[in-house]
VODODREN-178016 format. One record per residue (C-alpha): residue in one letter; chain; x, y, z. Coordinates in steps of 0.5 Angstrom, whole numbers, plus 2048, in hexadecimal, padded with zeros to 3 digits. Each point is the difference from the previous one (the first is absolute). Layout:
@aa: A ch: A x: X y: Y z: Z
...
END
This chain:
@aa: M ch: A x: 7EC y: 7E3 z: 807
@aa: S ch: A x: 802 y: 805 z: 7FC
@aa: T ch: A x: 808 y: 800 z: 7FE
@aa: F ch: A x: 804 y: 805 z: 7FD
@aa: E ch: A x: 7FF y: 7FE z: 7F9
@aa: D ch: A x: 7F9 y: 802 z: 801
@aa: S ch: A x: 802 y: 807 z: 800
@aa: I ch: A x: 804 y: 800 z: 7FA
@aa: L ch: A x: 7FD y: 803 z: 7F9
@aa: R ch: A x: 801 y: 7FE z: 7F9
@aa: V ch: A x: 801 y: 806 z: 7FC
@aa: M ch: A x: 7FC y: 7FF z: 7F9
@aa: N ch: A x: 802 y: 803 z: 7F9
@aa: G ch: A x: 7F9 y: 7FD z: 7FD
@aa: D ch: A x: 800 y: 7F9 z: 802
@aa: T ch: A x: 807 y: 7FF z: 801
@aa: V ch: A x: 803 y: 801 z: 807
@aa: V ch: A x: 807 y: 804 z: 7FF
@aa: G ch: A x: 802 y: 800 z: 807
@aa: A ch: A x: 7FE y: 800 z: 808
@aa: A ch: A x: 7FE y: 805 z: 805
@aa: F ch: A x: 7FE y: 800 z: 807
@aa: L ch: A x: 7FB y: 804 z: 805
@aa: V ch: A x: 804 y: 804 z: 805
@aa: S ch: A x: 7FA y: 804 z: 803
@aa: D ch: A x: 7F9 y: 800 z: 7FF
@aa: R ch: A x: 800 y: 804 z: 7FA
@aa: L ch: A x: 808 y: 800 z: 7FE
@aa: V ch: A x: 803 y: 7FA z: 7FB
@aa: A ch: A x: 807 y: 800 z: 7FF
@aa: T ch: A x: 804 y: 7FD z: 7F9
@aa: C ch: A x: 805 y: 802 z: 7FC
@aa: A ch: A x: 800 y: 806 z: 7FB
@aa: H ch: A x: 802 y: 7FB z: 7FA
@aa: V ch: A x: 7FA y: 7FC z: 802
@aa: V ch: A x: 7FC y: 806 z: 7FF
@aa: Q ch: A x: 803 y: 801 z: 7F9
@aa: S ch: A x: 7FF y: 7F9 z: 7FE
@aa: A ch: A x: 7F9 y: 801 z: 802
@aa: G ch: A x: 800 y: 805 z: 7FB
@aa: V ch: A x: 7FE y: 806 z: 805
@aa: K ch: A x: 803 y: 806 z: 801
@aa: V ch: A x: 801 y: 805 z: 806
@aa: G ch: A x: 7F9 y: 802 z: 802
@aa: G ch: A x: 7FC y: 7FB z: 7FD
@aa: K ch: A x: 7FC y: 7FA z: 802
@aa: I ch: A x: 803 y: 7F9 z: 800
@aa: S ch: A x: 7FC y: 7F9 z: 801
@aa: M ch: A x: 802 y: 7FB z: 805
@aa: Q ch: A x: 7FD y: 7F9 z: 802
@aa: S ch: A x: 7FF y: 7FD z: 807
@aa: A ch: A x: 802 y: 7F9 z: 801
@aa: D ch: A x: 7F8 y: 7FE z: 800
@aa: G ch: A x: 7FF y: 804 z: 7F9
@aa: M ch: A x: 7FD y: 806 z: 802
@aa: K ch: A x: 802 y: 806 z: 7FC
@aa: V ch: A x: 804 y: 806 z: 804
@aa: V ch: A x: 801 y: 807 z: 7FD
@aa: G ch: A x: 806 y: 805 z: 802
@aa: V ch: A x: 802 y: 806 z: 7FE
@aa: V ch: A x: 808 y: 801 z: 7FF
@aa: E ch: A x: 801 y: 806 z: 805
@aa: P ch: A x: 805 y: 805 z: 7FD
@aa: E ch: A x: 803 y: 802 z: 807
@aa: F ch: A x: 802 y: 7F9 z: 801
@aa: W ch: A x: 803 y: 7FE z: 7FA
@aa: R ch: A x: 807 y: 7FF z: 7FF
@aa: D ch: A x: 803 y: 7FE z: 7F9
@aa: V ch: A x: 803 y: 7FA z: 7FE
@aa: N ch: A x: 807 y: 803 z: 7FF
@aa: A ch: A x: 7FF y: 803 z: 808
@aa: E ch: A x: 7FD y: 7FB z: 805
@aa: D ch: A x: 7FB y: 7FD z: 7FB
@aa: I ch: A x: 7FA y: 801 z: 805
@aa: S ch: A x: 7F8 y: 801 z: 7FF
@aa: I ch: A x: 7FB y: 801 z: 806
@aa: L ch: A x: 7F9 y: 7FF z: 7FD
@aa: K ch: A x: 7FA y: 803 z: 804
@aa: L ch: A x: 7FA y: 7FB z: 7FF
@aa: E ch: A x: 7F9 y: 802 z: 7FE
@aa: G ch: A x: 7FD y: 7FE z: 806
@aa: S ch: A x: 802 y: 7FB z: 806
@aa: P ch: A x: 7FF y: 7F9 z: 7FE
@aa: S ch: A x: 7FD y: 7FC z: 806
@aa: N ch: A x: 803 y: 7FA z: 7FE
@aa: L ch: A x: 807 y: 802 z: 800
@aa: K ch: A x: 805 y: 801 z: 806
@aa: P ch: A x: 806 y: 804 z: 800
@aa: L ch: A x: 807 y: 7FD z: 801
@aa: V ch: A x: 804 y: 802 z: 806
@aa: L ch: A x: 806 y: 803 z: 7FE
@aa: G ch: A x: 807 y: 800 z: 805
@aa: S ch: A x: 807 y: 802 z: 7FF
@aa: S ch: A x: 805 y: 7FD z: 7FB
@aa: S ch: A x: 805 y: 801 z: 805
@aa: G ch: A x: 803 y: 7FA z: 803
@aa: T ch: A x: 7FD y: 7FB z: 7FB
@aa: K ch: A x: 806 y: 7FD z: 7FD
@aa: G ch: A x: 800 y: 7F9 z: 800
@aa: R ch: A x: 7F9 y: 7FF z: 801
@aa: N ch: A x: 7FB y: 7FC z: 7FC
@aa: F ch: A x: 7FB y: 804 z: 7FC
@aa: S ch: A x: 7F9 y: 7FE z: 7FC
@aa: T ch: A x: 7FD y: 804 z: 7FA
@aa: F ch: A x: 7FB y: 7FE z: 7FB
@aa: G ch: A x: 800 y: 802 z: 7F8
@aa: F ch: A x: 7FD y: 7FF z: 7F9
@aa: P ch: A x: 806 y: 7FE z: 7FB
@aa: N ch: A x: 7FC y: 7FE z: 7FB
@aa: K ch: A x: 7F9 y: 800 z: 7FD
@aa: G ch: A x: 7FC y: 7FB z: 805
@aa: Q ch: A x: 805 y: 7FF z: 805
@aa: E ch: A x: 800 y: 803 z: 807
@aa: L ch: A x: 806 y: 7FD z: 804
@aa: S ch: A x: 803 y: 801 z: 807
@aa: G ch: A x: 807 y: 802 z: 801
@aa: R ch: A x: 805 y: 7FF z: 805
@aa: G ch: A x: 807 y: 802 z: 802
@aa: E ch: A x: 805 y: 803 z: 804
@aa: I ch: A x: 801 y: 807 z: 802
@aa: V ch: A x: 808 y: 801 z: 7FE
@aa: G ch: A x: 800 y: 807 z: 803
@aa: Q ch: A x: 801 y: 807 z: 7FE
@aa: A ch: A x: 802 y: 802 z: 7F9
@aa: T ch: A x: 801 y: 806 z: 7FC
@aa: I ch: A x: 7FE y: 801 z: 7F8
@aa: A ch: A x: 801 y: 807 z: 7FD
@aa: G ch: A x: 801 y: 803 z: 806
@aa: K ch: A x: 7F9 y: 7FD z: 803
@aa: K ch: A x: 800 y: 7FC z: 806
@aa: V ch: A x: 7FC y: 7F9 z: 7FF
@aa: L ch: A x: 800 y: 7F9 z: 803
@aa: Q ch: A x: 803 y: 7FB z: 7FD
@aa: L ch: A x: 7FD y: 7F9 z: 7FF
@aa: R ch: A x: 801 y: 7F9 z: 7FE
@aa: S ch: A x: 7FB y: 7FC z: 7FD
@aa: P ch: A x: 7FF y: 7FB z: 7FB
@aa: E ch: A x: 7F9 y: 802 z: 7FF
@aa: V ch: A x: 7FF y: 808 z: 7FF
@aa: T ch: A x: 800 y: 802 z: 7F9
@aa: P ch: A x: 7FD y: 805 z: 7FC
@aa: G ch: A x: 7F8 y: 800 z: 802
@aa: F ch: A x: 802 y: 800 z: 807
@aa: S ch: A x: 802 y: 808 z: 800
@aa: G ch: A x: 7FB y: 804 z: 805
@aa: A ch: A x: 800 y: 7FA z: 804
@aa: P ch: A x: 801 y: 800 z: 808
@aa: I ch: A x: 806 y: 7FD z: 803
@aa: F ch: A x: 7FD y: 7FD z: 806
@aa: D ch: A x: 805 y: 7FF z: 806
@aa: E ch: A x: 7FE y: 7F9 z: 803
@aa: V ch: A x: 803 y: 802 z: 806
@aa: T ch: A x: 7FD y: 806 z: 802
@aa: K ch: A x: 7FA y: 7FF z: 7FB
@aa: R ch: A x: 800 y: 807 z: 7FE
@aa: V ch: A x: 801 y: 802 z: 7F9
@aa: V ch: A x: 807 y: 803 z: 7FF
@aa: G ch: A x: 801 y: 802 z: 7F9
@aa: M ch: A x: 7FD y: 7FF z: 7F9
@aa: V ch: A x: 803 y: 7FC z: 7FA
@aa: V ch: A x: 803 y: 805 z: 7FB
@aa: A ch: A x: 805 y: 7FC z: 7FB
@aa: I ch: A x: 804 y: 7FA z: 7FF
@aa: T ch: A x: 807 y: 7FF z: 7FD
@aa: P ch: A x: 801 y: 7FC z: 7FB
@aa: P ch: A x: 807 y: 7FB z: 800
@aa: D ch: A x: 806 y: 804 z: 7FF
@aa: G ch: A x: 806 y: 7FD z: 7FB
@aa: Y ch: A x: 802 y: 7FB z: 805
@aa: Q ch: A x: 7F9 y: 7FD z: 801
@aa: R ch: A x: 7FF y: 803 z: 807
@aa: L ch: A x: 7FB y: 805 z: 803
@aa: G ch: A x: 7FA y: 7FC z: 7FD
@aa: T ch: A x: 7FC y: 7FF z: 806
@aa: T ch: A x: 801 y: 808 z: 802
@aa: A ch: A x: 7FA y: 804 z: 801
@aa: F ch: A x: 7FF y: 807 z: 803
@aa: A ch: A x: 7FB y: 803 z: 804
@aa: I ch: A x: 7FE y: 807 z: 802
@aa: R ch: A x: 801 y: 801 z: 807
@aa: S ch: A x: 7F9 y: 802 z: 805
@aa: E ch: A x: 804 y: 806 z: 802
@aa: T ch: A x: 800 y: 803 z: 7F9
@aa: L ch: A x: 7F9 y: 7FE z: 7FF
@aa: H ch: A x: 7FE y: 804 z: 807
@aa: D ch: A x: 805 y: 806 z: 7FD
@aa: V ch: A x: 7FC y: 801 z: 7FA
@aa: C ch: A x: 7F9 y: 7FF z: 803
@aa: E ch: A x: 800 y: 802 z: 808
@aa: E ch: A x: 7F9 y: 7FD z: 800
@aa: I ch: A x: 804 y: 7F9 z: 800
@aa: L ch: A x: 801 y: 7FE z: 807
@aa: L ch: A x: 806 y: 7FC z: 802
@aa: E ch: A x: 7FE y: 7FC z: 807
@aa: T ch: A x: 806 y: 800 z: 804
@aa: D ch: A x: 802 y: 7FD z: 807
@aa: S ch: A x: 801 y: 807 z: 802
@aa: T ch: A x: 7F8 y: 802 z: 7FE
@aa: N ch: A x: 7FF y: 7F9 z: 804
@aa: N ch: A x: 803 y: 802 z: 806
@aa: F ch: A x: 7FD y: 807 z: 800
@aa: I ch: A x: 7F9 y: 7FD z: 7FF
@aa: R ch: A x: 801 y: 7FA z: 805
@aa: N ch: A x: 802 y: 806 z: 805
@aa: F ch: A x: 7FA y: 804 z: 7FF
@aa: L ch: A x: 7FB y: 7FA z: 801
@aa: E ch: A x: 803 y: 7FE z: 806
@aa: R ch: A x: 7FF y: 807 z: 803
@aa: F ch: A x: 7F9 y: 800 z: 7FD
@aa: I ch: A x: 7FE y: 7FA z: 803
@aa: A ch: A x: 802 y: 802 z: 807
@aa: W ch: A x: 7FC y: 806 z: 7FF
@aa: S ch: A x: 7FA y: 7FD z: 7FD
@aa: L ch: A x: 7FF y: 7FB z: 806
@aa: T ch: A x: 801 y: 806 z: 805
@aa: S ch: A x: 7FC y: 806 z: 7FD
@aa: N ch: A x: 7F9 y: 801 z: 7FE
@aa: E ch: A x: 801 y: 807 z: 7FD
@aa: S ch: A x: 801 y: 7FF z: 7F9
@aa: F ch: A x: 7FE y: 803 z: 7F9
@aa: S ch: A x: 7FF y: 7FC z: 7F9
@aa: I ch: A x: 806 y: 801 z: 7FB
@aa: P ch: A x: 7FE y: 7FE z: 7F9
@aa: T ch: A x: 801 y: 7FA z: 7FD
@aa: L ch: A x: 808 y: 7FF z: 7FE
@aa: N ch: A x: 7FE y: 7FA z: 7FC
@aa: V ch: A x: 807 y: 7FD z: 800
@aa: Y ch: A x: 804 y: 7FA z: 7FF
@aa: L ch: A x: 807 y: 7FE z: 803
@aa: P ch: A x: 802 y: 7F9 z: 803
@aa: I ch: A x: 803 y: 800 z: 808
@aa: S ch: A x: 801 y: 7FA z: 804
@aa: K ch: A x: 7FD y: 7FB z: 7FB
@aa: A ch: A x: 7F9 y: 802 z: 803
@aa: W ch: A x: 7FB y: 804 z: 7FC
@aa: A ch: A x: 7F9 y: 803 z: 802
@aa: R ch: A x: 7FC y: 806 z: 7FE
@aa: L ch: A x: 7FF y: 807 z: 803
@aa: T ch: A x: 7FB y: 804 z: 7FC
@aa: T ch: A x: 800 y: 806 z: 805
@aa: I ch: A x: 805 y: 802 z: 805
@aa: S ch: A x: 7FE y: 804 z: 807
@aa: L ch: A x: 805 y: 804 z: 803
@aa: K ch: A x: 800 y: 805 z: 806
@aa: E ch: A x: 7FF y: 807 z: 7FD
@aa: K ch: A x: 806 y: 804 z: 800
@aa: S ch: A x: 804 y: 7FA z: 803
@aa: K ch: A x: 808 y: 800 z: 7FF
@aa: D ch: A x: 7FE y: 7FA z: 7FB
@aa: S ch: A x: 7FC y: 804 z: 7FB
@aa: A ch: A x: 807 y: 802 z: 7FC
@aa: D ch: A x: 802 y: 7F9 z: 800
@aa: L ch: A x: 7F9 y: 7FE z: 7FD
@aa: S ch: A x: 801 y: 806 z: 7FA
@aa: N ch: A x: 807 y: 7FD z: 7FF
@aa: L ch: A x: 7FD y: 7F9 z: 800
@aa: A ch: A x: 7FB y: 802 z: 7FA
@aa: K ch: A x: 806 y: 803 z: 7FC
@aa: H ch: A x: 804 y: 7FA z: 801
@aa: V ch: A x: 7FB y: 7FB z: 7FE
@aa: S ch: A x: 7FA y: 804 z: 7FC
@aa: N ch: A x: 801 y: 7FC z: 7FA
@aa: Y ch: A x: 7FF y: 7F9 z: 803
@aa: K ch: A x: 7F9 y: 7FC z: 800
@aa: E ch: A x: 7FF y: 7FE z: 807
@aa: W ch: A x: 802 y: 800 z: 808
@aa: F ch: A x: 804 y: 7FB z: 803
@aa: S ch: A x: 801 y: 7FE z: 807
@aa: T ch: A x: 7FF y: 7FB z: 806
@aa: V ch: A x: 7FB y: 805 z: 803
@aa: H ch: A x: 7FA y: 7FD z: 7FD
@aa: D ch: A x: 7FD y: 7FE z: 807
@aa: L ch: A x: 803 y: 806 z: 804
@aa: V ch: A x: 7FD y: 806 z: 7FC
@aa: P ch: A x: 7F9 y: 802 z: 7FE
@aa: L ch: A x: 7FF y: 7FF z: 7F9
@aa: A ch: A x: 7FB y: 803 z: 7FB
@aa: A ch: A x: 7FB y: 7FB z: 7FD
END
C-alpha cells in the first residue's frame, strides 16, 4: 500500500538532496522557490528530482507559477511526462486545523530521509503573508517543500517553508512554518482542494444519477472523466458515464468535471449498480 511519503520527491543538485517536493496532480509538483534556488536552477529551467524508488524525474520551473523567496516562496513545476509510479496527494483546506497532528518527511543531511511529526499550532502572519504555524522537534532545514499531512482528514494542508531558531530566551526552538494549501491554489488554480462542499455536491449528483440509471434506457456516453476523490469510505472505478440526453443532470456533469478534472479515479458505492466499461 502506498503512503503519502511515496509521493514526495527529492530535489537534487548533482547527487545532493537540497529539499523536498510533492505531486499535486498528474503533471504538477509543488516545492519552495528557495529549494529551486538551492538546486541551482533558474525560472524556466529544468530541475532534477528523484522518487522514493530512485527513479529520475525532470520538471520545468514554470514562470507563471513562480513566487519569489521574498514573496510567497512557491514554485510549481511541470513534469516532463506523467510518472506511472507516482500518485498525486489530495489537498484539503487548512481552515480549522488548529491543534491537529501532522506528519511530514524530509532530508536534513546527506544520506538521511527522516519522518517528522508535530502539531498545527494555528494561523500566523510573517511579513504580511498568512502561513500555518507548526510545532515539531523534527522539522529542520531539508524539510522545505515537504507536505503537511493532516492526520485527521488525511489531506495535505500546507507545505513546509521555514523554521525559527530559538530566540534570546531560548524559546520558539521547535517552531516552524508552512505555506497554506489555499495559497498554493491561489498561485496555481490547477491545484484543487478537496472540500466538504465538493463532497456534498458530488454525493447529491451521484444519488440522482443512480436513480436515473436504474429507471431509464436512454443514454449517451460521456468521455472518461478519470478523476479521484473519496466519499463514504467506499471506492469504485467508473470509466464511462451514461447520462440521459439533454437531461437536467447534464449541467451537473459539466460542473462535476470542472470540480474534479485533475484527479485520478472515480469513487462511489455504485460499482454494482451502474454498468461500467471494461
